C-alpha positions in Angstrom: -14.6 11.0 -18.7 -10.9 11.6 -18.1 -8.4 8.3 -17.6 -7.6 9.8 -14.2 -10.9 10.0 -12.8 -11.1 8.0 -9.7 -14.4 6.1 -8.4 -13.2 5.8 -4.9 -11.9 8.1 -2.2 -9.5 7.4 0.7 -10.4 3.7 0.5 -11.4 1.7 -2.4 -13.0 -0.8 0.1 -14.9 2.1 1.6 -16.1 3.1 -1.7 -17.2 -0.3 -2.4 -19.3 -1.0 0.8 -21.0 2.6 -0.1 -21.7 1.9 -3.6 -22.6 -2.0 -3.1 -26.3 -0.3 -1.7 -26.9 1.1 -5.0 -27.6 -2.2 -6.2 -28.9 -3.6 -2.8 -32.0 -5.1 -4.1 -30.7 -7.2 -6.9 -27.8 -8.1 -4.8 -29.8 -9.5 -2.3 -32.5 -11.0 -4.7 -29.5 -12.9 -6.4 -28.1 -13.8 -3.1 -31.2 -15.3 -1.5 -32.1 -17.4 -4.9 -28.4 -18.8 -5.0 -28.6 -19.7 -1.3 -32.1 -21.5 -1.5 -30.5 -23.4 -4.5 -27.4 -24.4 -2.8 -29.2 -25.7 0.1 -31.8 -27.4 -1.7 -28.8 -29.5 -3.2 -27.6 -30.7 0.2 -27.9 -34.4 0.6 -28.7 -34.9 -3.1 -27.9 -38.8 -4.0 -26.5 -38.1 -7.1 -23.2 -36.4 -6.1 -22.0 -35.2 -9.7 -25.4 -33.9 -10.7 -25.5 -32.0 -7.5 -22.0 -30.6 -8.1 -22.8 -29.7 -11.7 -25.9 -27.9 -10.8 -24.3 -26.4 -8.1 -21.4 -24.9 -10.5 -23.7 -23.7 -13.2 -25.9 -21.7 -10.6 -22.8 -20.4 -9.1 -21.6 -19.3 -12.2 -24.9 -17.6 -13.3 -24.8 -16.1 -9.6 -21.4 -14.7 -10.0 -22.0 -13.3 -13.5 -25.2 -11.4 -12.3 -23.4 -10.0 -9.3 -20.4 -8.7 -11.3 -22.8 -6.9 -13.7 -24.6 -5.1 -10.7 -21.2 -4.2 -9.2 -20.0 -2.6 -12.2 -23.4 -0.9 -12.7 -23.2 0.2 -8.8 -19.9 2.4 -9.5 -22.1 5.0 -11.6 -25.9 4.0 -10.6 -28.3 2.5 -8.9 -29.7 -0.7 -10.0 -33.2 -2.5 -9.7 -33.9 -6.2 -10.3 -35.0 -5.6 -14.1 -31.3 -4.6 -14.7 -30.2 -8.2 -14.2 -31.2 -8.8 -17.7 -28.3 -6.7 -19.0 -25.5 -9.0 -18.0 -23.2 -10.3 -20.3 -23.7 -14.0 -19.5 -22.0 -15.8 -22.5 -18.7 -13.7 -22.5 -18.6 -13.7 -18.8 -19.3 -17.6 -18.4 -16.4 -18.2 -20.9 -13.7 -16.1 -19.4 -14.7 -16.8 -15.7 -15.3 -20.6 -16.4 -11.7 -20.6 -17.7 -10.4 -18.5 -15.1 -11.8 -20.6 -12.2 -10.6 -23.9 -13.9 -6.8 -22.6 -14.1 -7.1 -21.5 -10.5 -8.7 -24.5 -9.4 -6.0 -26.7 -11.2 -3.3 -24.3 -9.4 -4.8 -25.2 -6.0 -5.0 -28.7 -6.5 -1.4 -29.3 -7.6 -0.4 -26.8 -4.7 -2.1 -24.2 -2.7 0.6 -21.3 -3.5 0.5 -21.4 -7.2 -3.5 -21.3 -7.4 -3.3 -18.4 -4.8 -0.7 -16.7 -7.0 -3.0 -16.8 -10.0 -5.7 -15.5 -8.1 -3.9 -12.4 -6.9 -2.7 -11.8 -10.3 -5.8 -11.7 -11.9 -8.6 -10.2 -9.8 -9.9 -7.8 -12.4 -11.0 -10.5 -14.8 -14.6 -10.8 -13.3 -15.3 -7.1 -13.4 -13.5 -6.4 -16.6 -15.6 -9.6 -18.2 -18.7 -8.4 -16.6 -18.1 -4.6 -18.5 -17.9 -6.5 -21.8 -14.1 -6.1 -22.4 -12.8 -8.0 -25.6 -10.0 -9.0 -23.5 -10.3 -9.3 -19.8 -7.0 -10.7 -19.2 -5.0 -7.9 -20.8 -7.5 -5.2 -19.0 -6.3 -6.9 -15.6 -2.8 -6.5 -16.3 -3.3 -3.0 -17.6 -5.5 -2.0 -14.7 -2.7 -3.5 -12.2 0.0 -1.4 -14.1 -2.2 1.9 -13.7 -3.0 1.7 -9.7 -0.4 -0.7 -8.5 -0.6 0.4 -5.0 -4.4 0.3 -4.6 -4.4 -3.1 -6.3 -2.0 -4.1 -3.6 -3.9 -2.8 -0.8 -7.3 -4.1 -2.1 -5.8 -7.4 -2.8 -4.6 -8.0 0.7 -7.7 -7.0 2.1 -9.9 -9.1 -0.1 -7.7 -12.0 0.8 -8.1 -11.4 4.3 -11.9 -10.8 4.0 -12.1 -14.1 2.0 -10.2 -16.1 4.8 -12.4 -14.9 7.4 -15.8 -15.9 5.6 -14.1 -19.2 4.9 -13.4 -19.8 8.6 -16.8 -18.6 9.3 -18.3 -21.0 6.8 -16.5 -23.7 7.9 -17.3 -23.2 11.7 -21.1 -22.6 10.6 -21.1 -26.2 8.8 -19.4 -27.8 11.8 -21.9 -26.3 14.4 -25.0 -26.0 12.8 -25.0 -28.5 9.3 -27.5 -29.5 7.0 -29.5 -27.1 4.9 -29.7 -24.2 7.3 -25.9 -24.0 7.4 -25.7 -24.0 3.8 -28.4 -21.5 3.3 -26.9 -19.1 6.0 -23.3 -19.7 4.6 -24.1 -19.1 1.0 -26.1 -16.0 2.1 -23.3 -14.4 3.7 -21.0 -15.2 1.2 -23.1 -13.6 -1.5 -23.4 -10.3 0.4 -19.6 -10.2 1.3 -19.0 -10.9 -2.7 -21.2 -7.8 -3.4 -19.2 -5.9 -1.4 -15.7 -7.3 -2.9 -17.0 -7.2 -6.4 -18.1 -3.4 -6.1 -14.8 -2.5 -4.7 -12.8 -4.3 -7.6 -15.3 -2.8 -9.9 -14.6 0.8 -8.6 -11.1 0.3 -8.8 -11.2 -1.1 -12.2 -13.3 1.7 -13.6 -10.5 4.1 -12.0 -8.1 2.6 -14.4 -7.7 3.6 -18.4 -8.9 0.3 -19.5 -11.9 0.7 -17.4 -12.8 3.9 -18.2 -17.0 4.1 -18.9 -17.4 4.1 -22.6 -21.1 4.1 -22.8 -24.1 4.6 -20.5 -26.4 1.9 -21.8 
């Protein structure tokens, strides 16, 4: 494959939405399972236990969805393809990435948001098995700066809209039903966004497909 091959057309987001359906069954499976688990943790009296279980399940869910998003750029995926996820590599990088961003958000909103905006390729690069996802992230940004900025702006708007919808859902509905529906919607939106970023990443030199396994 040439380094100039693009895995999107006029819009990265449109390509992500279209190719997301190649992994619709595993995406939906993972989203539903995560939503059920997260809803079951609502009201658990041991807060730190519930928080720890929720974080662990979210990390695994994120890894599986990023793996399917990466596959969906090139091929269809089945539930059985979830077994190919590189959970250890992904967990180390994305756990560290998440902690750093949350520390930034905890001290002040803008540093955390800036860190997130500067490192959007880390999850898909980690899912692709890159040895240094941080380096691949910046290389991908340098390769497609305009598309990066456009995709970033749209992603942030979508995340804000989903966050507001989830807040309204929790306010008006509440309980496990609100939790389940919110996490299900978040999962499906995440599938689209991850596939979009994977398509853009695979259109850059560090993201060139090197094996079809």
